[in-house]
C-alpha positions as CSV (number, residue, x, y, z in Angstrom):
1,M,-4.0,37.7,12.2
2,P,-3.5,34.1,10.9
3,T,0.1,32.9,11.0
4,P,1.5,33.2,7.4
5,L,2.4,29.9,5.7
6,P,6.1,29.3,5.3
7,P,7.5,29.9,1.8
8,Y,7.2,26.9,-0.5
9,E,10.5,25.0,-1.0
10,P,10.5,22.8,-4.1
11,P,12.2,19.5,-3.3
12,A,15.5,18.7,-4.8
13,T,16.0,15.5,-6.7
14,F,18.6,12.8,-5.8
15,V,19.4,11.0,-9.0
16,L,21.3,7.9,-10.1
17,P,22.9,7.3,-13.5
18,P,20.3,5.8,-15.8
19,T,22.4,3.0,-17.3
20,K,24.4,1.7,-14.3
21,P,23.5,-1.8,-13.1
22,I,22.4,-2.0,-9.4
23,A,23.1,-4.5,-6.7
24,L,20.6,-4.7,-3.8
25,V,21.8,-6.1,-0.4
26,V,19.2,-6.9,2.2
27,V,20.5,-7.3,5.7
28,G,18.1,-9.3,7.9
29,C,15.4,-11.6,6.5
30,G,13.0,-11.7,9.4
31,G,9.9,-9.7,10.2
32,T,10.6,-6.8,7.9
33,G,13.4,-8.2,5.7
34,G,11.3,-11.1,4.4
35,Y,8.7,-8.7,3.1
36,V,11.4,-6.5,1.7
37,A,13.0,-9.4,-0.1
38,Q,9.6,-10.5,-1.6
39,G,8.8,-7.0,-2.8
40,L,12.3,-6.5,-4.3
41,A,11.9,-9.8,-6.1
42,R,8.7,-8.5,-7.7
43,L,10.6,-5.4,-8.6
44,M,13.3,-7.5,-10.3
45,V,10.7,-9.2,-12.4
46,E,9.2,-5.9,-13.5
47,H,12.7,-4.4,-14.2
48,R,13.5,-7.5,-16.3
49,R,10.3,-7.1,-18.2
50,R,11.2,-3.5,-19.0
51,G,14.6,-4.5,-20.2
52,G,16.5,-2.3,-17.7
53,P,20.2,-2.6,-16.7
54,N,21.3,-5.6,-14.7
55,L,19.7,-5.9,-11.3
56,V,20.9,-8.5,-8.7
57,M,20.1,-9.1,-5.0
58,M,21.8,-10.6,-2.0
59,L,20.1,-11.7,1.2
60,I,22.1,-11.8,4.5
61,D,21.0,-13.4,7.7
62,G,22.5,-15.8,10.1
63,D,19.3,-16.9,11.8
64,V,17.3,-20.1,11.2
65,V,13.5,-20.4,10.9
66,E,11.7,-21.2,14.1
67,P,8.1,-22.4,14.6
68,A,7.1,-18.9,15.9
69,N,8.2,-17.4,12.6
70,C,5.8,-19.4,10.5
71,G,2.8,-17.3,9.3
72,R,3.9,-14.2,11.1
73,Q,7.0,-14.0,8.9
74,L,7.2,-15.3,5.3
75,F,8.1,-18.9,6.3
76,A,6.3,-22.2,6.2
77,P,6.5,-25.1,8.7
78,S,8.5,-27.1,6.2
79,E,11.3,-24.5,6.4
80,V,11.8,-24.7,10.2
81,G,15.5,-25.2,10.9
82,R,16.6,-23.8,7.6
83,N,18.6,-20.6,7.4
84,K,16.3,-17.6,6.7
85,A,18.4,-16.1,3.8
86,V,18.8,-19.5,2.2
87,A,15.1,-20.4,2.5
88,L,13.9,-17.1,1.0
89,T,16.5,-17.2,-1.8
90,A,15.6,-20.7,-2.8
91,R,11.9,-19.9,-3.0
92,L,12.1,-16.5,-4.8
93,S,14.7,-17.7,-7.2
94,A,12.7,-20.8,-8.1
95,V,9.4,-18.9,-8.6
96,W,10.8,-16.2,-10.8
97,G,14.2,-17.4,-12.0
98,L,16.0,-14.4,-10.4
99,S,19.7,-13.8,-9.7
100,I,19.6,-13.8,-5.9
101,T,22.5,-14.8,-3.6
102,A,22.1,-16.0,0.0
103,V,24.7,-15.3,2.7
104,P,23.8,-17.4,5.8
105,M,25.9,-15.3,8.2
106,M,25.3,-12.5,10.7
107,A,26.3,-9.2,9.2
108,D,29.2,-7.4,10.9
109,A,31.3,-4.6,9.6
110,A,34.0,-6.9,8.3
111,L,31.5,-9.0,6.3
112,L,29.8,-6.0,4.8
113,R,33.1,-4.4,3.7
114,T,34.1,-7.7,2.1
115,L,30.8,-8.1,0.3
116,S,30.9,-4.5,-0.9
117,G,33.9,-5.3,-3.1
118,G,31.8,-7.6,-5.3
119,A,30.2,-6.5,-8.6
120,P,32.5,-3.5,-8.9
121,D,30.5,-2.1,-11.9
122,H,27.2,-2.0,-9.9
123,L,25.8,0.7,-7.8
124,K,25.2,-0.9,-4.4
125,I,22.2,-0.2,-2.2
126,V,22.1,-1.8,1.3
127,I,18.7,-2.2,2.9
128,G,19.0,-2.7,6.7
129,C,16.1,-4.7,8.2
130,V,17.5,-5.5,11.6
131,D,16.2,-5.0,15.1
132,N,19.4,-4.4,17.1
133,A,21.9,-1.7,17.6
134,A,24.9,-3.9,16.9
135,A,23.8,-4.7,13.4
136,R,23.0,-1.1,12.7
137,R,26.5,-0.1,13.9
138,A,28.0,-2.5,11.4
139,I,25.9,-1.1,8.6
140,A,26.8,2.5,9.6
141,A,30.5,1.6,9.8
142,S,30.4,0.3,6.2
143,M,28.3,3.1,4.7
144,H,31.1,4.6,2.6
145,H,31.3,1.4,0.7
146,W,27.6,1.7,-0.6
147,R,26.0,4.3,-2.8
148,L,22.9,4.4,-0.6
149,T,21.9,3.0,2.8
150,I,18.2,2.4,3.6
151,D,17.2,1.6,7.2
152,C,13.9,0.1,8.1
153,G,12.8,0.4,11.8
154,N,9.6,0.0,13.8
155,D,8.1,-0.3,17.2
156,E,4.7,-1.6,18.3
157,H,2.6,0.4,15.9
158,T,4.9,2.8,14.0
159,G,7.6,2.4,11.5
160,Q,10.0,4.6,9.6
161,V,12.3,4.2,6.6
162,A,15.3,6.5,6.1
163,V,17.5,6.8,3.0
164,G,21.0,8.3,3.1
165,T,24.4,8.4,1.5
166,T,26.8,9.7,4.2
167,H,27.3,9.5,7.9
168,D,29.7,12.5,7.8
169,P,27.9,15.8,8.5
170,L,30.7,17.7,6.7
171,R,29.8,16.0,3.4
172,L,26.3,17.4,3.7
173,Q,27.6,21.0,3.3
174,G,26.6,22.1,-0.1
175,A,24.5,19.0,-0.8
176,L,21.7,21.3,-2.1
177,Q,24.0,24.0,-3.6
178,L,22.4,23.3,-7.0
179,R,19.0,23.7,-5.4
180,S,17.2,21.3,-7.8
181,V,19.7,18.4,-7.4
182,A,20.8,16.7,-4.2
183,T,24.3,15.3,-4.2
184,E,24.2,13.8,-0.7
185,L,21.6,12.6,1.8
186,P,22.1,12.2,5.6
187,S,22.7,8.8,6.9
188,P,19.6,7.2,8.6
189,Y,21.8,7.1,11.7
190,L,22.3,10.9,11.6
191,V,18.5,11.2,11.4
192,H,17.9,8.6,14.1
193,P,21.1,8.4,16.2
194,T,19.4,6.3,18.9
195,L,19.2,3.4,16.5
196,L,22.9,2.9,17.1
197,H,22.5,2.6,20.8
198,E,19.3,0.8,21.5
199,P,16.9,-1.6,19.7
200,D,13.5,-0.4,18.4
201,I,11.8,-2.7,20.8
202,P,13.6,-4.0,24.0
203,L,13.2,-7.8,23.6
204,P,14.4,-10.4,26.0
205,D,17.6,-12.3,24.9
206,G,16.8,-14.8,22.2
207,E,13.4,-13.3,21.2
208,D,12.7,-11.9,17.8
209,C,9.8,-9.7,16.5
210,A,7.7,-12.8,15.7
211,V,7.5,-13.6,19.4
212,A,6.6,-9.9,20.1
213,V,3.7,-10.2,17.6
214,Q,2.6,-13.4,19.2
215,D,2.5,-11.8,22.6
216,N,0.7,-8.7,21.3
217,R,3.7,-6.5,21.9
218,Q,4.0,-5.6,18.2
219,G,1.3,-5.0,15.6
220,L,0.7,-7.8,13.1
221,N,1.1,-5.6,10.0
222,V,3.7,-3.1,11.1
223,N,6.6,-5.0,9.5
224,Q,4.9,-5.5,6.2
225,L,3.8,-1.8,5.9
226,T,7.3,-0.7,6.8
227,A,8.7,-3.0,4.2
228,D,6.3,-1.7,1.5
229,I,7.6,1.8,2.1
230,A,11.2,0.6,1.7
231,V,10.4,-1.3,-1.5
232,E,8.7,1.8,-2.9
233,Y,11.9,3.8,-2.2
234,V,14.0,1.2,-4.0
235,S,11.5,1.0,-6.9
236,R,11.9,4.7,-7.5
237,L,15.6,4.4,-7.5
238,V,15.6,1.4,-9.9
239,L,12.9,2.3,-12.3
240,E,13.0,6.1,-12.2
241,R,16.5,6.6,-10.9
242,Q,15.5,9.4,-8.6
243,L,14.1,10.4,-5.2
244,T,12.5,13.6,-3.9
245,T,12.0,12.4,-0.3
246,F,14.5,10.8,2.1
247,L,12.4,9.9,5.2
248,T,9.0,8.4,5.8
249,W,7.1,7.6,9.0
250,M,3.8,5.8,9.4
251,D,1.4,4.7,12.2
252,T,-0.7,1.6,11.8
253,R,-3.2,2.7,14.4
254,S,-4.1,6.1,12.9
255,L,-3.2,5.0,9.4
256,A,-1.2,8.3,9.2
257,M,1.9,8.7,7.1
258,R,4.4,11.5,6.6
259,S,7.4,11.9,4.2
260,W,10.1,14.5,4.4
261,P,11.0,16.2,1.0
262,I,14.6,16.8,0.1
263,T,14.7,20.5,1.1
264,P,17.0,22.5,3.3
265,S,14.3,23.0,6.0
266,A,13.3,19.3,6.0
267,L,16.9,18.2,6.2
268,A,17.5,20.6,9.0
269,E,14.4,19.3,10.9
270,A,15.6,15.7,10.5
271,T,19.3,16.2,11.4
272,G,19.5,19.3,13.5
273,I,22.0,20.8,11.1
274,P,21.3,24.4,10.2
275,A,19.4,24.7,6.9
276,H,21.8,27.1,5.3
277,R,24.7,24.7,5.5
278,F,23.0,22.5,2.9
279,T,23.2,25.3,0.3
280,L,26.7,26.7,1.2
281,P,29.1,26.7,-1.8
282,R,31.4,23.8,-2.0
283,P,34.4,24.1,-4.4
284,D,34.8,20.3,-4.5
285,L,31.1,19.6,-5.3
286,L,30.4,16.8,-7.8
287,D,27.3,16.4,-9.8
288,P,25.3,13.1,-9.5
289,F,27.5,11.5,-12.2
290,G,30.8,12.3,-10.5
291,Q,31.8,15.3,-12.6
292,R,33.4,18.2,-10.7
293,L,31.2,21.3,-11.0
294,F,33.5,24.0,-9.5
295,I,37.3,24.5,-9.4
296,D,38.8,25.1,-6.0
297,N,40.5,28.5,-6.0
298,G,42.1,27.9,-2.6
299,E,39.7,30.3,-0.7
300,D,37.7,29.0,2.2
301,D,34.0,29.8,2.3
302,D,32.6,31.6,5.4
303,D,29.8,30.0,7.3
């Protein structure tokens, strides 16, 4: 007898308030981050054309452009020696007249906490485009200051993009209690814990992914394709104010791609947390707009 198909689980929807302005913070402006910044600039132009709520962007990177970056990243020979965040900001702002801020510093937890205090009326989305564990640990440590954290990672020929709201597994209990609406999503670093302990590609000290591409240790297009997926996630959050997937993986050699829907079984597969915990009742559950849905009667729920 054929194995029966598993029951269909309609995906839940993670939503953002429709009228809140959004601030996008890109950490890392190199191989993936440059393409992310370019794609988000195009998104800002389209969002402005549609007359949507205010949308601003900040680019963070302490590195300078080196000759090996030119052509393989979005930099020209005339920009060698300039800070990457400053160079991208100047170019994208000049072309489209956008509100982009450059922070020419390496992102650590203290810097990210400080920056998260700006634009208090904006929903803040941080997009990590870094290739080392230390930078990811800084992003993870500041996750509670951002509404959403998106992590972009890749190796030689594969890439993945993960979207999350919390690094605390306890906050995921009851995240799908409403079934059709998701109130929380797992941190990218709960989904891929090794990102906090080792880089995607072990590079010698001082090398970046442009050198890896030059030496044929990384595919020429893997950064751009990873960036395109991240930009699509952000586009849906900005233009549609919703997501129904939280994780996407792709392979440039086989041209295969898979996305994980926001369902109890997919969340369980990605995190190792039992599926039933995502639908357990939570007396303190808030809807996506911050309104309390249930009153705590003082009784604990059984697992």
